[in-house]
Phi, psi and omega in degrees: 000137179279137178297140185298333179281353179294335182265001183300124179078008182251135174262140177248125184246130180232113172280139184221133175227116181051056182288157172254193186294344180296333178297313179296321177299317179298314181296319177297319178296320177297319177300315180297331179279356176105005179285120183256324185261089181251132178234126177242131176256115174280107186270058176075035181296159177297156181304324183294349177270353185302327179301321178297316180290325175296320179297323177295317178298324180298333179256025172063041172264137176285123178242124177251137186250132165262135180299321179222163183295124179247353182101159184298320180299316179294322178297319177295316179299317178300314180295315179299319179297318179295318179296316181296322181293334183255004178261155185279000000 
């Protein structure tokens, strides 16, 4: 187990396209390990995946949406830009 202070000041970025329940499991595990600043980019996932992203918002994860799939690189760039815009 990683010490909870290991994540202090660190943002964790996860690009996601049509995720299954493992995404929520991963995010919960990261939270338990002390990760506070989580950003997930929904890279144009199908409508049936919206429930997963809503569940992430319920546990205060930042979710950024792409209207349509732009690819992992674009999702990472979107997430990095959002993190940079909100860091001091």
